[in-house]
N, C-alpha and C positions, 0 to 999 in steps of 0.2 A: 402619499405613503406615510404610514405612521412610524414612530421612532423604532419600534421593535417588530419588524415584519416577520412573517413565518418563512424561515429559510428551508426550502426544499430543493437545494442544489446538492451536487455530489461532494460537498465540502467546500469551505469550512461548514461545520454543522452548528446548530444552536447549542449553547453551553448551559447546562443546568445551573440554576442560581446557587445551589449548594457548592458547586465547583468554583463559581465566581467568588463566593464568600470565603472559601478556603484560601484562595489566592490573595486575599486582602490581609492575611496575617503578616506580622512584622518580619522583616528580612533577617534570617539567621546567617552567621558567618559560614560561607560555603566550604571552608576547611575545618570547621568545628566538628566536634564529636556528635552533637545533636543532629546536625544536618546530614552528616555521613551515615548515621544509623538510619535516618529516614530514607536517604538515597538508596542504600543497599537493600532496605526492606522492599522498596518498590521494584527493584530489579528482580528480586526473587518472586514477587507476586506476578510480574509480567510473564514469567515462565509458564504460568497456568494459561494465560491468554495465547501465547505462542504454541502451547503444547510441546514444550521442549525441555531437555535437561542441559542444553548447550549454554554457553556464555551469552549473556545479553548486555548490550551497552546502550546507554542513553546519550544521544548526541544533541547538540544545540543546532537547530535548523529544521527545515521542512523535510518531508519524506524523501525528497530528492537527495538530500545530504546522505541519507542511509544508502540510497542507490549508488551514489558516487563512492561512498566508503567501501561498499562491496567490490566494485569494479577496480578501484584504484589500489586496493590492497592485494589484489591477486594477479594483476597483469603488469607486464613490462612491455616496452616497445617491441612490436612484431608478434606478440602472442596472439593466437587465434581465439576469438570469442564468437560462439554461435549465438546469435540474437534472434529469438522467435518473436516476430512482429506481426500483430494483427490490430493495431490501433496506435494512437498518438503516444501513449505512455510506455508501451513496449518499445516503441521507436526511440524513446529517450535513452534506453540502455545502449543502443547503437551509437548515439551521439556521444555519450560519456566514454564509451570504449575508444572511440576515435580521438577524443581529447587527450587520452592517456597513451596515444600512439600504438594502441593495439590494432590488430587486423580483424575488424568485424566481418563475420560471415552471416549475412542477413537472410533468414528464411521467412519469406513473406507469406501471409495468409490473408484472405479477403477480409476487409473490415466488415464486421457483423457476423463473421464465422469464428469458431473456436480454433485454437491451434490443433492441427492434425497430428496425432501421435505417430502415424506411419511416416509422415514427413520428417518428424524429429528423428525417428529411427534411421532413416536414410541419411540425414545430415550427420549423425554421429558416425555412421559407417564410412561416409565420405571424408570426414574430418576427424580421424581418431586422435589427432594431436591437439584438439581444442583444449584450451586452458580453462574455459568456463562456458556455461550455458545460461543465458538469461531469459526470463519470461515474466509476464505479469499475470497474477492470479485472477484479478478482477479488473478487466480493461474498462476503466471509467469512461473513456471516450465513446465506447460503443455499447455498453451495458452487457458485455459478454463475460461469462465465467469460464476460465480455461482449465484444462485437465492437468493440474499440477501433480496429482498423485500418480497418474499414468506416466507422465514424463519423468518424474522422479525415479520410477522403477527402471527406466532406461539409463538414466545418467548415473545412477549409483554404481553401476558395473564398469564405469569408465574412470579415467583420472581427472575428468573435468569437475570443477566446482559448480554446483547447481545454485544459482542466484535467483531469488523470486521477490518481486515487488507485490506485497499484499496491503499496500497503503490504504486502499479504499474498501477493505473487507475485514481485516483482522479485528476481532471483537464483535463482528456482525454476521459472520458466516463461518462455517466449519473450516478450520485450517489446522493441519497436524504436521508441524514442522519436522519432527523426528520420524514419525511413521511414514511420511511422504518423501523422506530422504532429501530434505531441503538443507543445503549447507549454509546458506546465508539468506536470511529472511529480513526484508526491509519494510518498515511501516512508519506511519506518522501519527501525530497527536490529534489532528483536527478532523478526523473522519468518524469512525465508529466508536472511538474512545471518548468522543464528545468533550474534547479539550480545545482551547484556542490553538492556532498554529504556533509552531516554535520548537517542538520536540520531535526528534526522530529516534527510532529504535532499530537495532539490528542484532540478530542472533548469529553466532559463529560456531560451526561444528568442528570436531577434531580434524576431519578431512580438510576443511578450509584452513585451519590453523597451520597444518603442515605445508600447505601451499604458500600461505602468508609468510611463514618463517623463511621460506626459500626464495621469496620475491624481493627484489630491490625496488620497493615502492617509492614513487615520487610524491606521495601524499604527505602533508605535514599535519594540518589541523585534524584530519580524519584518519591519521595513522592509528589503526586499531591496536597495535602493539603498545602504544602509549596508554590507551584506555585500559588495557589489561593490566599494565604495570601500576596504574593508579586508580584501581576500580572503586575504591571507597569514596572518591571525591570527583572523579573525572579529571583529566589532566588540565583542562581549561575551565574557566568559570561557567558553571551550569546556570540555566535560568531558574533561580531558586523558587520563585513564586509558581512557575509552571510545574515544578516538582510537587509543591503543595497541592496543586490542582490535580495532578496525576494520582496522588493518594486518594483524594475524594472521588475521582472517577473510578478507580479500582474498587473502592468501597461500594459504590453504586452497583458495579458489575457483580461483585460478590453477593450483594443482597438480592439482586434479581436472579442470579445464577446464569453462568455462561450459556448453558444449553437452552434455557428459556429465552435468553437474549437473542440467540441465533434464530430460534424458532419465531420470535416476534418479528425479526427482520424478514424472514421468509414469508410470513403471513402478510405483512404490509406490502411486500413486493407483489405477491399474488393478487391482492386486492387492487393495487394500482393497475396491473396488467389487465385484469378482467374488466374493470370499469372503463379503462381507457379504450379498450377494443369495442365495448358496447357503444361508445361515443363516436366510433368511426376512425379511431386512430389505429395504426398497425405497428407491431413490434419491429424495431430495427434489426435485432439479432435474427439469424436465419431460422432458428427454431426455439421453442419455449424452453426446452430442456437445457439450453446453455445460457439462459437469462441470469443476470446477476441478482443477488438477494439484497443489494444495497443501492442500486441505481437502475432505473428503467429508462431505456432509450426508445423513443417512439417517432414514427413518421406521422405527420399531420395530413389530413385530407387535402387533395389537390385544390388549389385556389386559396388556401389559408397560409398566410405568412407567419412562420414560426416566431419571428421577432415581434410582430405585432401582437400575437397571442400572448407571448411572455409579458409584453407591455401592459396588456389589459389585466392580466393576473396581478401584476405589480401595482399598477395605479388604482385599480378599482377594488382589489381584494387583499392587498398587502401580502401577497404570496409571491415568493421569488423562486423560479425554476431556472434551469440552465438551457442554453442552446447547444448546438453542435460545435466541435472544434476541428481545426485544420480543414481537411477536405469535406467535412460534414457540416461546416458552418453554413447556416441558412437552410439546412435540410432536415434537421431533427430537433427534438426537444429532449431534455434529460431531467428526470425527476428523482431526486435523492430521497431515500427513506431510512436514513441512519439515525 
């Protein structure tokens, strides 16, 4: 395998050389005015990607840090959290809620299928006291795109905070935080934004702030009230060079145009699905209309070992794709096109 293989995994993604060069600039004092101006500028620019007027915060960590920030800031021990689970990463919300002593109410859907909106309606009716509802927009483990817009329409009329992980899709698929009534949207740097791992981003609505203010959170490093009070710098040392890279990444997105970028991802996903099926592979998602625009999950023909197939691609062609995770390990392959 050569030094710079072609990464076609669902993240981390390949980083443009322009972003790498930007990250090699000298370190600025993270409390200085020059860096603060740069930092605040990128926060405002991110609002276009999130499609929101809500507050956005930059955290140091992977996308999971933003997921934990969302849950830990709105729950206290015993609070009920409805977790919509149809894959490994939506299940992570359940695990986080449990760590903060909440009472998770898990609504399971078959892996490979999308979240069923009627199932959500029933869960909300059964648990009107739920403090939050969690779901994943793009379930990376199964290649399924979930109906966030439709679920948001249901949750907006309740007291629950609607928390969505869009880590593997924001910047590569259409996502409208405000229009879809998402109260807390979590994402990360190393997927469609084409940055190295290390930055997480979260948006917070007014509805969410009201809950946060009334919650005795046990979070320290991820206490969002601290981030709001020190927005110009972040309350703790930010990864300065990654912020340089973020500026370059957002420059690239602006030049391409967000709509064109989204359409490019859709086109690449469509090509992968069509050509893979011609080769005898089948889609893992239950129908094509719920397939992700950023990662394609495929079953290989009987008699072919997915691990060996990935090894051939890696060793002979310098192309790295991903296998299945959790219960799907050894059953599927996943091709990222971010």
